[in-house]
N, CA, C and O atoms as CSV, one atom per row, in Angstrom:
chain,resi,resn,atom,element,x,y,z
A,1,MET,N,N,0.805,-1.251,0.024
A,1,MET,CA,C,0.073,0.001,-0.061
A,1,MET,C,C,0.880,1.298,0.150
A,1,MET,O,O,1.874,1.416,0.867
A,2,ALA,N,N,0.303,2.226,-0.575
A,2,ALA,CA,C,1.284,3.572,-0.535
A,2,ALA,C,C,1.120,4.055,0.679
A,2,ALA,O,O,0.155,3.817,1.406
A,3,ASP,N,N,2.214,4.866,0.979
A,3,ASP,CA,C,2.225,5.441,2.400
A,3,ASP,C,C,1.090,6.438,2.638
A,3,ASP,O,O,0.541,6.561,3.733
A,4,ASP,N,N,0.761,7.164,1.516
A,4,ASP,CA,C,-0.286,8.176,1.497
A,4,ASP,C,C,-1.437,7.823,0.690
A,4,ASP,O,O,-1.375,7.929,-0.535
A,5,PRO,N,N,-2.538,7.389,1.306
A,5,PRO,CA,C,-3.759,7.008,0.368
A,5,PRO,C,C,-4.029,7.924,-0.560
A,5,PRO,O,O,-4.457,7.396,-1.587
A,6,SER,N,N,-3.938,9.308,-0.621
A,6,SER,CA,C,-4.202,10.175,-1.524
A,6,SER,C,C,-3.378,10.203,-2.685
A,6,SER,O,O,-3.758,10.761,-3.714
A,7,LYS,N,N,-2.151,9.574,-2.575
A,7,LYS,CA,C,-1.304,9.584,-3.838
A,7,LYS,C,C,-1.677,8.374,-4.602
A,7,LYS,O,O,-2.074,7.356,-4.035
A,8,ARG,N,N,-1.548,8.480,-5.923
A,8,ARG,CA,C,-1.938,7.398,-6.981
A,8,ARG,C,C,-0.772,6.601,-7.505
A,8,ARG,O,O,-0.882,5.986,-8.566
A,9,GLY,N,N,0.402,6.588,-6.763
A,9,GLY,CA,C,1.406,5.955,-7.541
A,9,GLY,C,C,1.324,4.355,-7.060
A,9,GLY,O,O,0.552,3.884,-6.226
A,10,GLN,N,N,2.269,3.717,-7.772
A,10,GLN,CA,C,2.239,2.276,-7.564
A,10,GLN,C,C,2.493,1.966,-6.060
A,10,GLN,O,O,3.427,2.523,-5.483
A,11,ALA,N,N,1.679,1.086,-5.417
A,11,ALA,CA,C,1.794,0.626,-3.991
A,11,ALA,C,C,2.787,-0.435,-3.789
A,11,ALA,O,O,2.925,-1.246,-4.704
A,12,ASP,N,N,3.576,-0.566,-2.615
A,12,ASP,CA,C,4.286,-1.671,-2.453
A,12,ASP,C,C,3.595,-2.725,-1.605
A,12,ASP,O,O,3.629,-2.742,-0.375
A,13,ARG,N,N,3.022,-3.523,-2.305
A,13,ARG,CA,C,2.056,-4.615,-1.653
A,13,ARG,C,C,2.824,-5.649,-1.079
A,13,ARG,O,O,2.208,-6.563,-0.530
A,14,ALA,N,N,4.141,-5.675,-1.106
A,14,ALA,CA,C,4.923,-6.741,-0.553
A,14,ALA,C,C,5.324,-6.510,0.906
A,14,ALA,O,O,5.714,-7.411,1.648
A,15,GLN,N,N,5.188,-5.151,1.272
A,15,GLN,CA,C,5.592,-4.721,2.666
A,15,GLN,C,C,4.379,-4.315,3.446
A,15,GLN,O,O,3.326,-3.983,2.904
A,16,ILE,N,N,4.569,-4.355,4.743
A,16,ILE,CA,C,3.425,-3.806,5.612
A,16,ILE,C,C,4.150,-2.730,6.526
A,16,ILE,O,O,5.181,-2.986,7.150
A,17,ASN,N,N,3.586,-1.649,6.540
A,17,ASN,CA,C,4.044,-0.530,7.341
A,17,ASN,C,C,2.952,-0.378,8.557
A,17,ASN,O,O,1.853,0.162,8.437
A,18,VAL,N,N,3.421,-0.896,9.614
A,18,VAL,CA,C,2.484,-0.597,10.731
A,18,VAL,C,C,2.453,0.691,11.393
A,18,VAL,O,O,1.668,0.997,12.292
A,19,ASN,N,N,3.404,1.468,10.868
A,19,ASN,CA,C,3.288,2.916,11.339
A,19,ASN,C,C,2.343,3.713,10.740
A,19,ASN,O,O,2.070,4.804,11.242
A,20,GLU,N,N,1.704,3.254,9.551
A,20,GLU,CA,C,0.777,4.036,8.835
A,20,GLU,C,C,-0.604,3.410,9.400
A,20,GLU,O,O,-0.776,2.191,9.432
A,21,LYS,N,N,-1.505,4.270,9.811
A,21,LYS,CA,C,-2.815,3.815,10.297
A,21,LYS,C,C,-3.725,3.080,9.386
A,21,LYS,O,O,-4.416,2.157,9.815
A,22,HIS,N,N,-3.755,3.496,7.999
A,22,HIS,CA,C,-4.400,2.818,7.046
A,22,HIS,C,C,-3.952,1.630,6.642
A,22,HIS,O,O,-4.768,0.818,6.203
A,23,GLU,N,N,-2.609,1.316,6.713
A,23,GLU,CA,C,-1.939,0.030,6.440
A,23,GLU,C,C,-2.338,-0.886,7.644
A,23,GLU,O,O,-2.871,-1.978,7.450
A,24,LEU,N,N,-2.096,-0.464,8.744
A,24,LEU,CA,C,-2.407,-1.336,10.009
A,24,LEU,C,C,-3.890,-1.822,9.929
A,24,LEU,O,O,-4.153,-2.997,10.183
A,25,ARG,N,N,-4.913,-0.878,9.558
A,25,ARG,CA,C,-6.225,-1.275,9.561
A,25,ARG,C,C,-6.513,-2.303,8.361
A,25,ARG,O,O,-7.227,-3.301,8.465
A,26,HIS,N,N,-5.861,-1.906,7.247
A,26,HIS,CA,C,-6.063,-2.798,6.085
A,26,HIS,C,C,-5.465,-4.238,6.284
A,26,HIS,O,O,-6.171,-5.205,5.999
A,27,TRP,N,N,-4.250,-4.408,6.741
A,27,TRP,CA,C,-3.525,-5.691,6.898
A,27,TRP,C,C,-4.272,-6.405,8.103
A,27,TRP,O,O,-4.497,-7.609,7.984
A,28,SER,N,N,-4.667,-5.750,9.246
A,28,SER,CA,C,-5.192,-6.345,10.390
A,28,SER,C,C,-6.638,-7.025,9.907
A,28,SER,O,O,-6.981,-8.119,10.354
A,29,LYS,N,N,-7.350,-6.378,9.077
A,29,LYS,CA,C,-8.673,-6.860,8.577
A,29,LYS,C,C,-8.451,-8.068,7.695
A,29,LYS,O,O,-9.086,-9.115,7.821
A,30,LYS,N,N,-7.390,-7.831,6.679
A,30,LYS,CA,C,-7.097,-8.794,5.831
A,30,LYS,C,C,-6.626,-10.274,6.337
A,30,LYS,O,O,-6.856,-11.321,5.730
A,31,PHE,N,N,-5.944,-10.154,7.526
A,31,PHE,CA,C,-5.405,-11.393,8.189
A,31,PHE,C,C,-6.264,-11.799,9.397
A,31,PHE,O,O,-5.996,-12.754,10.126
A,32,SER,N,N,-7.424,-10.904,9.552
A,32,SER,CA,C,-8.246,-11.162,10.713
A,32,SER,C,C,-7.544,-11.272,12.029
A,32,SER,O,O,-7.718,-12.221,12.794
A,33,VAL,N,N,-6.717,-10.232,12.271
A,33,VAL,CA,C,-6.086,-10.145,13.572
A,33,VAL,C,C,-6.156,-8.841,14.148
A,33,VAL,O,O,-6.384,-7.893,13.396
A,34,SER,N,N,-5.983,-8.640,15.444
A,34,SER,CA,C,-5.869,-7.198,16.059
A,34,SER,C,C,-4.690,-6.539,15.571
A,34,SER,O,O,-3.666,-7.149,15.264
A,35,PRO,N,N,-4.859,-5.059,15.484
A,35,PRO,CA,C,-3.690,-4.467,15.257
A,35,PRO,C,C,-2.446,-4.624,16.179
A,35,PRO,O,O,-1.314,-4.373,15.767
A,36,GLU,N,N,-2.688,-5.021,17.357
A,36,GLU,CA,C,-1.551,-5.372,18.226
A,36,GLU,C,C,-0.828,-6.565,18.017
A,36,GLU,O,O,0.353,-6.703,18.333
A,37,LYS,N,N,-1.696,-7.632,17.360
A,37,LYS,CA,C,-1.196,-9.014,17.138
A,37,LYS,C,C,-0.319,-8.679,15.822
A,37,LYS,O,O,0.813,-9.152,15.727
A,38,LEU,N,N,-0.807,-7.935,14.907
A,38,LEU,CA,C,-0.109,-7.604,13.613
A,38,LEU,C,C,1.213,-7.013,13.986
A,38,LEU,O,O,2.254,-7.469,13.514
A,39,ARG,N,N,1.195,-5.952,14.868
A,39,ARG,CA,C,2.504,-5.358,15.123
A,39,ARG,C,C,3.515,-6.341,15.852
A,39,ARG,O,O,4.722,-6.260,15.621
A,40,GLU,N,N,3.039,-7.186,16.657
A,40,GLU,CA,C,3.702,-8.246,17.429
A,40,GLU,C,C,4.345,-9.061,16.240
A,40,GLU,O,O,5.572,-9.149,16.197
A,41,VAL,N,N,3.660,-9.587,15.391
A,41,VAL,CA,C,4.241,-10.492,14.120
A,41,VAL,C,C,5.136,-9.847,13.432
A,41,VAL,O,O,6.165,-10.439,13.106
A,42,VAL,N,N,4.942,-8.589,13.094
A,42,VAL,CA,C,5.883,-7.712,12.139
A,42,VAL,C,C,7.169,-7.521,12.825
A,42,VAL,O,O,8.245,-7.529,12.227
A,43,GLU,N,N,7.031,-7.334,14.188
A,43,GLU,CA,C,8.297,-7.113,14.871
A,43,GLU,C,C,9.128,-8.389,14.914
A,43,GLU,O,O,10.358,-8.347,14.921
A,44,LYS,N,N,8.435,-9.522,14.943
A,44,LYS,CA,C,9.182,-10.747,15.109
A,44,LYS,C,C,9.734,-11.244,13.857
A,44,LYS,O,O,10.873,-11.702,13.777
A,45,VAL,N,N,8.837,-11.144,12.776
A,45,VAL,CA,C,9.286,-11.780,11.362
A,45,VAL,C,C,9.651,-10.663,10.316
A,45,VAL,O,O,10.244,-11.034,9.304
A,46,GLY,N,N,9.366,-9.392,10.459
A,46,GLY,CA,C,9.698,-8.389,9.475
A,46,GLY,C,C,8.461,-7.950,8.700
A,46,GLY,O,O,7.323,-8.325,8.982
A,47,THR,N,N,8.758,-7.170,7.756
A,47,THR,CA,C,7.603,-6.478,7.132
A,47,THR,C,C,7.085,-7.130,5.804
A,47,THR,O,O,6.156,-6.681,5.133
A,48,ARG,N,N,7.716,-8.096,5.560
A,48,ARG,CA,C,7.278,-8.816,4.182
A,48,ARG,C,C,5.921,-9.477,4.395
A,48,ARG,O,O,5.767,-10.276,5.318
A,49,VAL,N,N,4.970,-9.169,3.588
A,49,VAL,CA,C,3.608,-9.829,3.507
A,49,VAL,C,C,3.636,-11.266,3.616
A,49,VAL,O,O,2.858,-11.837,4.380
A,50,ASP,N,N,4.515,-11.931,2.877
A,50,ASP,CA,C,4.489,-13.398,2.674
A,50,ASP,C,C,5.048,-14.005,4.203
A,50,ASP,O,O,4.595,-15.060,4.647
A,51,ASP,N,N,5.891,-13.352,4.801
A,51,ASP,CA,C,6.505,-13.772,6.020
A,51,ASP,C,C,5.469,-13.660,7.206
A,51,ASP,O,O,5.276,-14.528,8.057
A,52,VAL,N,N,4.892,-12.542,7.119
A,52,VAL,CA,C,3.716,-12.217,8.121
A,52,VAL,C,C,2.670,-13.138,8.005
A,52,VAL,O,O,2.145,-13.630,9.004
A,53,GLU,N,N,2.266,-13.455,6.666
A,53,GLU,CA,C,1.141,-14.481,6.487
A,53,GLU,C,C,1.459,-15.863,6.925
A,53,GLU,O,O,0.618,-16.588,7.455
A,54,ARG,N,N,2.703,-16.223,6.692
A,54,ARG,CA,C,3.160,-17.604,7.041
A,54,ARG,C,C,3.271,-17.531,8.557
A,54,ARG,O,O,2.732,-18.484,9.119
A,55,ALA,N,N,3.806,-16.682,9.311
A,55,ALA,CA,C,3.775,-16.550,10.889
A,55,ALA,C,C,2.414,-16.736,11.329
A,55,ALA,O,O,2.197,-17.484,12.283
A,56,LEU,N,N,1.355,-16.063,10.664
A,56,LEU,CA,C,-0.108,-16.164,11.157
A,56,LEU,C,C,-0.824,-17.422,10.834
A,56,LEU,O,O,-2.010,-17.611,11.106
A,57,GLY,N,N,0.057,-18.387,10.163
A,57,GLY,CA,C,-0.662,-19.731,9.846
A,57,GLY,C,C,-1.229,-19.719,8.425
A,57,GLY,O,O,-1.939,-20.676,8.120
A,58,GLY,N,N,-1.013,-18.774,7.526
A,58,GLY,CA,C,-1.821,-18.823,6.396
A,58,GLY,C,C,-0.728,-18.659,5.281
A,58,GLY,O,O,-0.942,-17.882,4.351
A,59,GLY,N,N,0.364,-19.330,5.354
A,59,GLY,CA,C,1.345,-19.490,4.388
A,59,GLY,C,C,0.888,-20.221,3.236
A,59,GLY,O,O,0.130,-21.185,3.350
A,60,ARG,N,N,1.368,-19.755,2.006
A,60,ARG,CA,C,0.888,-20.328,0.655
A,60,ARG,C,C,2.156,-20.937,0.042
A,60,ARG,O,O,3.277,-20.463,0.224
A,61,SER,N,N,1.891,-22.028,-0.702
A,61,SER,CA,C,2.998,-22.549,-1.525
A,61,SER,C,C,2.525,-22.291,-3.026
A,61,SER,O,O,1.367,-22.449,-3.412
A,62,GLY,N,N,3.507,-21.903,-3.749
A,62,GLY,CA,C,3.130,-21.863,-5.196
A,62,GLY,C,C,4.404,-22.025,-5.999
A,62,GLY,O,O,5.461,-22.417,-5.504
A,63,PRO,N,N,4.230,-21.685,-7.309
A,63,PRO,CA,C,5.431,-21.848,-8.226
A,63,PRO,C,C,6.619,-21.259,-7.638
A,63,PRO,O,O,6.541,-20.120,-7.179
A,64,GLY,N,N,7.654,-21.868,-7.600
A,64,GLY,CA,C,8.988,-21.274,-7.305
A,64,GLY,C,C,9.133,-21.048,-5.647
A,64,GLY,O,O,10.077,-20.428,-5.158
A,65,ARG,N,N,8.074,-21.633,-4.879
A,65,ARG,CA,C,8.161,-21.445,-3.391
A,65,ARG,C,C,8.096,-22.770,-2.797
A,65,ARG,O,O,7.259,-23.561,-3.230
A,66,GLN,N,N,8.936,-23.130,-1.790
A,66,GLN,CA,C,8.943,-24.166,-1.094
A,66,GLN,C,C,8.489,-23.909,0.270
A,66,GLN,O,O,8.854,-22.864,0.810
A,67,ALA,N,N,7.726,-24.745,0.905
A,67,ALA,CA,C,7.317,-24.734,2.378
A,67,ALA,C,C,8.555,-24.623,3.127
A,67,ALA,O,O,9.520,-25.336,2.852
A,68,GLY,N,N,8.574,-23.702,4.128
A,68,GLY,CA,C,9.796,-23.609,5.091
A,68,GLY,C,C,10.927,-22.744,4.606
A,68,GLY,O,O,11.951,-22.555,5.263
A,69,SER,N,N,10.692,-22.237,3.435
A,69,SER,CA,C,11.950,-21.402,2.944
A,69,SER,C,C,11.692,-20.010,3.156
A,69,SER,O,O,12.537,-19.171,2.846
């Protein structure tokens, strides 16, 4: 998501910025977790969406991806 929702540039959907209220709301809703839980997981595994999703138990495997990597 873009840092500023009013800007129309390309969003970085691979990263989560928990310091932006709109991103915290969006990702908390998407992963069905509280903002506090999302912050905790991001602090633990980093800001990459794939890593956060995996840590929350929703990891995906797809082409070029191996479980546990």
